[in-house]
C-alpha positions, 0 to 999 in steps of 0.5 A, a space after each residue: 330450723 333446729 340444729 341437726 344433732 348427733 342422735 339423728 345421724 343414723 337416720 340421716 344415713 339410713 344405717 347404723 354408724 357401725 363400720 361408717 367412716 365419720 369425719 369429726 371436725 374438732 377444735 384441738 387448737 391447744 397451746 404448745 410449749 416445746 412440743 408439749 401441750 400446756 392446756 388440754 381443755 379443748 382435747 378433753 372437751 372433744 371426748 364425749 362426741 368421740 366416745 359416743 361414736 367409738 361406742 357405736 362402732 364408727 370409724 372415726 377420722 379426727 381433723 382440726 387446725 392448730 395455730 396459724 401456719 401459712 397454708 403449708 406444712 410447718 412442724 411446730 404446728 403439727 397435731 402429732 402431740 395432740 394425737 398422742 394426748 387424745 390416745 391417752 385420754 381415750 385409753 386406746 391407740 390413735 393413728 396419726 396421718 402425716 398429711 391432711 388429705 394425701 396418701 398418709 391420710 388415705 392409708 390411715 383411714 383405710 386401715 381403721 376398724 370399727 371403733 378405731 380413731 385416726 387424726 389427720 395432720 393440721 387442716 391449715 397446712 392446706 391453703 384451701 382450708 381458709 381460702 377466701 375463694 369459694 372454689 378453692 375452698 370447695 375443692 379442698 372440702 371435696 378432698 376431705 369428703 373422700 375420707 368419710 361418709 358423714 361429718 360431725 362438726 364439733 369444733 365450736 371455736 371455729 363455727 364463726 369461720 366460713 372454712 372448708 372443714 367447717 362450712 363447705 364439707 358440711 354441705 357435701 356430706 350428711 352433717 350434724 352437730 356434735 355433743 360439744 356444739 350442741 351444749 355450747 349453743 344450748 348454754 349461749 342461747 340461754 344467755 341471750 334469750 331466756 336468762 334467769 335473773 338477776 343476770 350479770 355480765 363481766 367483761 375484761 380483756 384488753 380492748 373495748 373495741 373487741 367487745 363493742 358488739 357484745 356490749 351493744 347486744 347484751 346491755 339491754 338484756 342484763 341487769 348488771 354489767 361489770 367492766 374490768 381488764 385493760 378496757 376498764 381504763 377507757 371507761 374510766 377516761 370516759 368519766 374524766 379520770 386520768 389513767 397514766 400509760 394504762 391501755 386506752 382507746 381514745 377513739 372509743 370514748 364517745 361510744 363508751 359515753 353512749 353506753 353509760 348514758 344508755 345504761 342510766 336510761 334503762 336502769 342497767 347497773 354498770 359497775 366500774 372499778 373503784 381502784 386498780 393496781 398501778 405498776 411502774 412498767 409492764 413486767 412481772 417484778 415491776 414495782 406496783 401500788 393500789 390506787 383509787 380510780 380517781 387518783 391513778 396518777 397520784 402514785 410514785 409513778 405519776 403519769 408513767 404508771 400503768 394499770 395491770 389489774 383491778 384493785 382489791 376493793 373492786 374485786 370484792 365489789 365485783 364478787 358480791 355482784 356476781 354472787 348476788 346473780 343467778 346467771 353470770 357470763 364472764 369473758 376476759 381477764 381482770 388483769 395480766 393474770 399470767 404474772 402473779 402480782 397482777 392475777 388477784 383480781 382475775 382469781 377473785 372473780 373466778 372464785 365468785 363464779 364458782 359460788 353462783 347458785 345458777 348458771 355461771 359461764 366462762 367465755 372461752 379464750 383467755 378467760 378459760 386459760 386463766 381459770 385453769 392456770 389459777 388452779 380452778 377445775 372445769 367442773 367448778 363452773 356451769 360451763 366453760 366455753 371452748 370458743 372465745 371469738 365464737 361465743 362473743 359473736 354468738 352473743 352479738 347476735 351474728 349469724 355463724 356460718 358453721 351453725 347455719 349450715 347445721 340448721 341453726 337460726 338465731 
């Protein structure tokens, strides 16, 4: 079955979208500091779908979660700052309902004229949104269904979750994928089914265990796998290197050795760091030096040193491999990029991705945050995914309930 897409919605409804109430499930889970959005990438990613509906005269009801409130209202997770930013980006007023499915939400929706937009309060202020009890979740979905005549699901970052606004609501009303989900699926499908070669995957982040599924699924499909970030130390330890107090998952050493053996058997190139930035402590101003991968404890810090970034020789080797590839997927920073002293490896990898002649994909989550914090424009890459966990699960070959309910089959 093909993904049901936005352009099919009028025929599914049997009427034009003008005057039709459309619930749009976005992923507006943006980082906030003192009530101020520090990265509005996910808000901007929602604009194409919202503008398409506005231009057709729909009455748009935007819903999303933000953070992890415990199923009850919590002011620090209010979507009000997001509604304000959305108004600025759309260039029109955006109404804000101070509850999710209560009187304020119903009044806000009732007041909409054609082309108007309202944002209802955080979905996770209602326990039914994330309940594991199907009946509880479905009851909340029925309340959401009362706010609209159809659902446009466009929150890719939550399609791996069986939640009321993502899954159950889509079964209650006519439902289609928005433009963002359509684009995410098209790009990620290219990475798994028909990548142009040479194909490189760059993995970083803290833990090997977070990436087991994607390594397992992609290893037979790629030409080159580059491993950085905290997870690199488990790979280095699997080769017999001492890693000091660097992040190490000892229970994954045999698994990693298996990946290395599989790669050798299949002729797949795994590129591991040849050097790392070792620091005296996990601190932005910690003393630090560059050490060779086979001498990480031969520094002034000895066995107490911890690796916080790939080294400069590794960064250049990674960059060369990336630039030589036609398709590149990257998930996970190369070091603690939030601290300037340990951001160079991530910045070098990001710069190399901007120079790929074919498709370069930044796999959401911390990777997306890193490229923006380091000053790269979204347009510098072929695609920046809005869903770190969702994109990884897609690439693992898992079934994602929020896509299956829209007709997608992997």
